[in-house]
N, C-alpha and C positions, 0 to 999 in steps of 0.2 A: 647516374647509375645506368649501365647498359641493360637492355632487355634481351633475354634469350629464352628459347623454348626447347624442351627436350622431347623428342618423339621416339618412344621405345619400339621394339619389335614385338615378336611373339613372346612377350613377358608382360610385366605390368610396370607402371610408373614407380612402384616401390621396390623393384628388384635390383639386383646387381649393384653397380656403383652409382646409380642415379640419385638416390637421396644424399649420398655423400657429396656428389658434385654440386648439388643445389646449395648445400651448407658451405662447402669449401669456396665457392665462387663469390660469396658475399664478402664485403659490401659492394665490390666493384660491379658485379653482375647479378641481376635478379633473374634467376632461372626458374621458369614454370615447367613442371613435369606434366605433360598432357595425359588425359584419360582417353584411351582408345577402346572402342567397343569390341567385344569378343576377340581378345588378343590371341587366343589359341585357335581360333577359326576365323581369321581376318577376311573381311570383304572390302575390296577397294573403294566402292562407293561410300560405304559407311565410314571408313577411315578418312577418306577425303573430306567428307562432311564434318567429321569430328575435328580435324585439324583446321578447317576453314572457320569453324565456330570458336576455336580457342586461340588461334594466332591472329593478332591484329596485324593486318597487312600494311606495314609502314616501313619506310626506308631506315636502314641502319640497324635492324634487328639481327640476331644471331640464331641460327638453327643448329641444334645438336641432335644427332640421330644415331641409333644403333640398329644394326641388322635390317629387318624389313622396314624399319622407320626411315632408313636412308633413301630408298626409292620414294617413300611417302613424302619426305622433305623436298626432294628434287622435283617431284610432281607438283607440290605446293608452289614452289618457285615458278614453275612453268605456267601456273594458272593465275598468278598475281603480278600486278604492275608495281614492282618494288625495285629498289636499287641499293647498292652498298650493303648487301647482306653477307654476314659472316657465316661460314658453313663448316661444321665439324662432323665427319661421318666415321663411324667405328664399325668394323665388321661389315663393310658395305658390299652390296651387289645390286645389279640392275638387270639380271637375267635369271632364268629358271635355275634352281639349285639341283644338282644331280640326285641327291637323296631325299628331296622334299617335294615330291610331285603335287602334294596338296596345296602348294603355294603357286603353282603354275598359272592359275587363273589370275592371281594377284599381279603377276609379272607381265601379263599381256598389255600391249599398248605402247610400251616403251616410253621414251622421253626425247624431245628435241633439244639436245644440248646447246645448239646454236641460239635457242631462245633463253636458256638458263644462264649460260656463262656470263653474259654482260651484266647480269643482276648481282653477281657475286663480287665482293671486295677482296676477301681472303677466304681460302678454303684449305682444309686438311683432311686427308683420308688416312686412317690408322687401320692396319690389317696385320695378321699374323700368318706366317708360313705354315703353322700347324693347325690352322682353323679347320675343324672337322665338319663345319656346317656350310660356310661360304668359302670356296677356294680363294686363296689370297690373290690369285690372278684376276678374279672378278673385281676386287678392290683396286688393284693396280689399273685395270682398264677404266674403271669409273673415275679414278683420280686423273687419268690422262684426258678423258672426255671433258672433265670439269676444269682442267688446268690447275689442279690442286696440288699442294704440297703432299708428298707421299711419305708415310712412315711405315716401313715393313719390319715387323719384329719377328725373330726366329720362333719365339714362343709367345703364347698368350691365348691360344685357342680362339674362341669366339668372344672373349672378354666378358665372360659370365661369372657369377658367384662360384659356380662349380669349377671354373678355371682359376679361382683365387682373386677375383676382382670385385671386392666390396668397396675398395678405394681405388682410384685410378689417377695418380698424380700427372701422368702424361696427358690425359684428357683435360685436366685442369689447365696445364701449361698451354695446350693448343687452343682451348676455349678462350683463354685470355688473349692469345695471339690473334685469333680470327675475329674476336670482338673488338680488337684494337685497344686493349687495356694493358698490354704487356710492356 
């Protein structure tokens, strides 16, 4: 069984398609949905500590992330000496969002992608052209920096429950692909 971890954004581990994905991935993939402190007022140091405490830094794991969890996942990769990591990012961005100045502090510091890319075995970024939160171009740019497979949907919004995403078969397909169980 492959080990995977889900890092949510400014929501909770129980929101959106996250519980569905955990169940749907079994038995091939054991997906742990992480707990992040103060998800609606995130602090980078607290989130970094939380993911460090919950993700076992070992080769061959898979990281699934949504929204603000995407930069958190990539920063985790930058901090740890791991290899052959699968990476699935949904609604990804790694720069300040035009309409969410409250997250600007979280976005400071950037990422050295030259440090991260060699640690990844397979990666996918899923974004939607009608995302009202994270402009899809941010996801495209992040996919390019990671050397990731890019999936751009015309519709999907930010892939939230309010966008109709309580189940997300495309995420399951790509999770299996990046985890190497496809």
